[in-house]
N, C-alpha and C positions, 0 to 999 in steps of 0.2 A: 505495499499499500504506500501510494506517496505520502512525501512528509505533511503535506498540504490537504491531502484527503481528497484524491480524485475519484469522483463520483462513477468512474466509469471501471473501477476496479470494486465494487462494494457490491452487497449484496441484496437480498432481495428486501422488499419495505416492510415492516412490522411495527404496529403502533406502541408505545409505551401498556404497560400492564398497569393498574391500579389496585393491587390488592386490598382496597377498605372497600367498607359501603358509605354511601353519602354521595354528594357532588364531586366530578373529579376537577381540578384545576383550572380547566378550559374553562368550565361553565362559571367561573367565578372571575374570569376577566373581565376586566372593568376599563370602559374607553377611557382614559383622562385628556382632559383638554386642557393644554400648558396654561399657566398665567401669563398674562401680559407682560412683557418684556419689559423692565425699566431701559430708561434710557443709560448707555455703558459709561462709566466714569474713566476718567484715563488711567491708564495700566499704571501699578506700581507694585512695588516686591513686598510680600508680606511672612509672617509666620506661619508655619503650618505644620501641627495645630495648634503651636504654643500662641501665647498672645503677649503683643508688648503693651509695657505700664501705657494706661490710659485709654486703650482699644475698647471699643464696643463689644458685648458679649458674643454677639453673632460673626466675630471675627474667630471664635472658637470650633472652629470647625472640624468632626471627625472624618477619616477618609471615606465613610456610610455616607455623610452629609448630602442631598441634592444639590448643595451649593458648590459641589467639588466635581470638578472634571479631571481627567487624563487622557494626555495627548495619547499618539502611536507608539512611540516607542518606549513610554511609560507602562502603558499597558503591554507591548511585549515581555518587559523585562518582568514584571509582575507578573505573568500569566506562563512564562516559560516558552514560549513562543517565537518563532521568526516575525520579522515585518512580512515577508514574503505571505506566509499562512493569515496573517492578518488580514492583508489585503486582498488576498483570495476569499477569503470565509466573509467579506464586507460585500465583495463585489459579486459574490455568487449567493447573498442573501442569506445565508446561514447564521452570521452575527453581526449585523451591524450596528454603529454606535448609535446609540439612544438621544445622547447630549447634542452632538453635531454630526453632521455626514459630512463626507468630504466634497460637498457640490454648497454653492457655486465654485468654478474653478477658485484652485490655490487657497481653498479652506481647510485649515487642520480639522482632520477627526476628532472628536471629543469622546471619551468610552466615560462611563458611570461606574461605582464601583460594583453593581450586579452587572455591568455588560463582562466585568472582567471576571469577575467569581465564573461566569459562564463561561468566556473562554479559558479557563483551568480549565472546568470538568468538560467541555469538547476536547481538549487535547489529551486530558487522561483516555476518554473512551477512544479516542481515535487510536491510540497507543495501545489498547487492550484489543483494537481487530473490529470495533463495533462498528455497522455500514453509517454512513454521511445520511442515508435516509432516516435509520433508526435515532440519530442525534438530532437531526431537526425536528422530530416530533418530541424528544425530549428535552430540549430549548425551547419549546412551544412552550411544554407544562411548567417549565420552572419560570420562566417568564411570567407566568398567570398566578404565581405562589406568592403570598403575601411574607412577609421576613419570617414572623413567626411559624409558619409552617415549611417554610424554605430550608432553615436553620436546623429542623429535626427530621430531614430525610435522610434518606439513607439509599442511592442508586445501587444494586446489581445488576449485574448483566452475566450472559454466558456464553458474551459473542454476538451471537443472533439477537436477542429480546434487551430492553433494559427495563429491569423492572421497579417501580417506585414503591418504598417500605417507612412505615411512619411509625414503628415502634420494634424491639427488640425481638420481640416476637415472631413477626412477619420476616425481619431477616433469619432467623433462626427455620421457622418453616421454607422458607426457599431454599436454603442453603440443605436441608435434608430431604427437599425434592430433587438436588443436584442442579435446581436452576440458577443456582449463581455461583460464577466462578471467582469474581472478583467485585469489591464494594467501594463505595464512595460516599461517607459520611459528609454532607453537604455543611452542615455544622463546621466541621474541622478545617475544612477549604477556608472557610469563612473566617474565620479568626487567623490562620493562616495569613491569609491574603491583606485583612488590616493591619497587621503589624509590618509586612513586606511594603504597601504605601503609604504606613505614618514614614517611612524614610524615603522617600521618593516624592520627585519635584509633581503638583499640580496645579490647577486654574480654576481660580474660581468664574463661575458659570455667567454670572451676572454682571461683575464688573472685567472680566479679562486679567484679574490681577493674580500675579504670577506667585504660587505658594512653594515655599520651600521645605521639604521632609527635614525630619529631625531624627536621632537616634537617640533613644530614655539613653541609653548604656554611656553614650558618648558624654553626655547632659549631667549624668550622675558621677562621671570622672571628673569633668570640669569641676563640678562643685564640692567635690573631696579634694580636689588640688588646691582650691582657694582656701576650702578651710584648714591644708596642712602649712 
């Protein structure tokens, strides 16, 4: 299989199996109407997510904030993929940036935290041999999930089908039936990504401000140095 996931080499189409009662995630998709954008302020350099003295509380932005976006190179670094993969998946509609697309011409793509989370998951599913058709279905389900549901999910796959589990019992049942070969705990990937993005550069979606990451370990070492 090609590193970017060439659809000519993938298997047959299968849908995600949801082993629980109730509505599927697709039934809970809600169309959101973007709020009217404010007039952008002149770009400036800030700290992310640290706060400088005297700055308003809104400047304290977490990597998951809707006011934070990430350019392509940052998304690649955090997701562990190449820019070629990122570009291919965006152009083929597998996973486009939800904050800002690459059009009009000369516009930088801007990805949200959830976009990059899905990029990491897509990469892991591809590496495990899951077909792009199945991955597209899984991405649709994950996009529709709310945060509380998303972080509690475990994805299992036998290489042909992707199964969504919401409890340890469902994981055990699938593994016992031989339907799961590998698993992805979405909550663990979320935490891992949150830590990685804290150290990388971001951009405020409302002002275009550059937000520089920081490493908490470095900050602690600096404080200890000053105290010594």
